[in-house]
N, C-alpha and C positions, 0 to 999 in steps of 0.2 A: 582657390580663394586667396585673396591678398592677405599677407601676414607681415610684410615689411612696412616700415614707416613710409607713408605717402605712396605706397604701391597700389596698382590697380589691376583688376581682371575685368575685362569688359563683357565677357560672356563665354559661350562655348561650354566645353565639358572637360573635367579632369585637368584644369589649368591651375597653376599656382604662381604667385609673385611674392617672393620672400625677401628679395633684395631691396635696399633703400631706393625709393623713387623708381622702382622697376614697373614694367607694364607687359601684360598679355592682353591684347585686344579681343581675342576670341580664338576659335579653332578648337583643337582637341589634344590633350596630353602635352601641353606646352608648359615650360617652367622658366621663370625669370629669377634665378638665384643670385646673380650678381647685382651690385648696386648700379643704378642708372642704366639698366639694360632693357632690351625689348625682345620678346619671343612671340612668334605667331605662325599660324599654319597648322601643321601636324607634327607632333613630337619634336618640336624645336626646343632646345635646351640652352638658354643663355646663362651659363654658369660663371662667367667672368664679368667683372665690372666694365661698363661702357660697351658691352657687346650687343650687336644687332643680329638676330638669328631668324631667318625665314626658312621654314620647312615646307616643301611641297606636299602633295598627297601621299607620298611614299610612306608605307607603314614601317618606319625604322627611325630610331633616334638620330637627330642631327644636332651635334653638340659643339658649342664654342670651344676654341682651343687656345684662347689667350685674351688678354684685356684689350679693350678699345678696337675690336675687329668687327667688320661688316661681313657676315657670312650668309650666303643664299644657296639653298639647294633647289635647283630648278631643272629637273631631269628631262624636261621637254625642251630645254634651251632657254637662252636669255637674250632679250633685245633691249637696247637703249636708243631712244629717238631723240634727235636734237632739234626738231622743228615741231611746230604746233599741229601740223597735219599728220604726224607720225608716219612720215614717208622717207626720212633720211636718218641714218644712224649706223650702229654696229650691232653685230649679233655673235653670240657664242652658241654654236650648234649643239643639239643634244648629243652628249657623249664626246663633244669636241674639247680641245685644250688651247685654242687660240681664237682671238677676235677676228671676225671678217667684216671689213668695211664695205658699205654699199658702193658699188662701182658700175651700176647699170647705166648704159648709154642714155636711157630715157630720162635720167635725172641730171644730165649734163648739157651744157650749152657752150657756145663760143669755143668749140673744139678747134685747135690750131696745130698743124703739123710742126715738128721741130727738127733741128739738126742734131742727130745723136753725137756727132763729133764735137759740136760746140758744148753739149752737155758734159761730155767726157773731159774736155779741156777745162771747163769751169769746175768740175768735180776735183780735178787734179789740184786746183788751187785751195781747196778746203782742207784745213788740217784735221786729221783724224788722230785722236789721242786716247790714252787710257787715263781714267780718273775715278774718283769716288764722289758720291753726292754728299753734301754737307749735312744732310738729314740722316745719313746712315753711318755706321762705323767705317773707318778708313780701310779696313781689310776687304770690304765688299767693293769690288772693282767693276768698271764698265768700260766699253770702248765705243767711241762715236765722235761725231763733230759737235762743236758748240753751235747752238741754234743761231746765234748772231752771224757766225761765219757762213752757215748754210743759207741764211736769208740774204746776206750780202751777195752770195754767188748766184742765187736763183730767184730771189724775190717772191718766194712761194709762201702760202699759208696766211693765217690770220694774225700772227704775231711773230716778232723776231726772237721771242723767248721760247718758242715751241717749234718742234719739227713734227709735222703730220706723218704718220707711218705711210700713208698713201703717197705723199710727196717723196719720201725717202725711197720707197719701192720704185716709184716712177723714174727717179733719177738713176737708180741702180740699173734698172732694165734698159733705159736709153743708153747708158754707158756700156752695157754688155753688147747692145746692138752695134755701137760704134766699134768696139773691139772686134766683133765678128766681121764687120766690113773690112777693117784693116787687115785682119788675118787672111781673109779671102783674097784681098788685093795682093797681099804678099805672096800667097800661094800661086796666084796667076802669074805674077812677075817671075817667080822662080821657075815655073813651068815654061814660060816664054824664053828665059835665058837658057834653060836646058835644051830646048828645041833648036836654039841657034848653034849649039856646039855639035 
């Protein structure tokens, strides 16, 4: 039952909303204790202000661990689609720990061969530096290129402010292919010179 000011419980069983403006739309054994929070599914516990907690059908508590967090337990996996037909997007496999981007040849067109050495040369011109995000404390460091430099070198993606992980992977793989070609050619040249002596 709702007990917090302007809180709501839409239905279900054994649900409670005691935080200010908190919501439990339904499900079972959910609680919205924090202010401005949301808990739904099964045994979701939104204990912190501003938290969104979705619990799947697993019979175990799933509890927020901080303010203003979005937490989802989806033990069958997670998918996000970015088109209206729900055909293109990313997924987190059940039990997995990284996102997989759809890369099926059936959703691609205008496929064009490229020159790996050209990609390697352009990649060489892209500064790769260490930095921190202005939205995080300065001791949290990252390594990578600036999106604007990456876009200037390759012209990829939807915006010069973002780098698609698919594009970064593609550039890295093409550069590796170029290095392989160069090493193979060097090995052949060395073998040729050794045979001359």
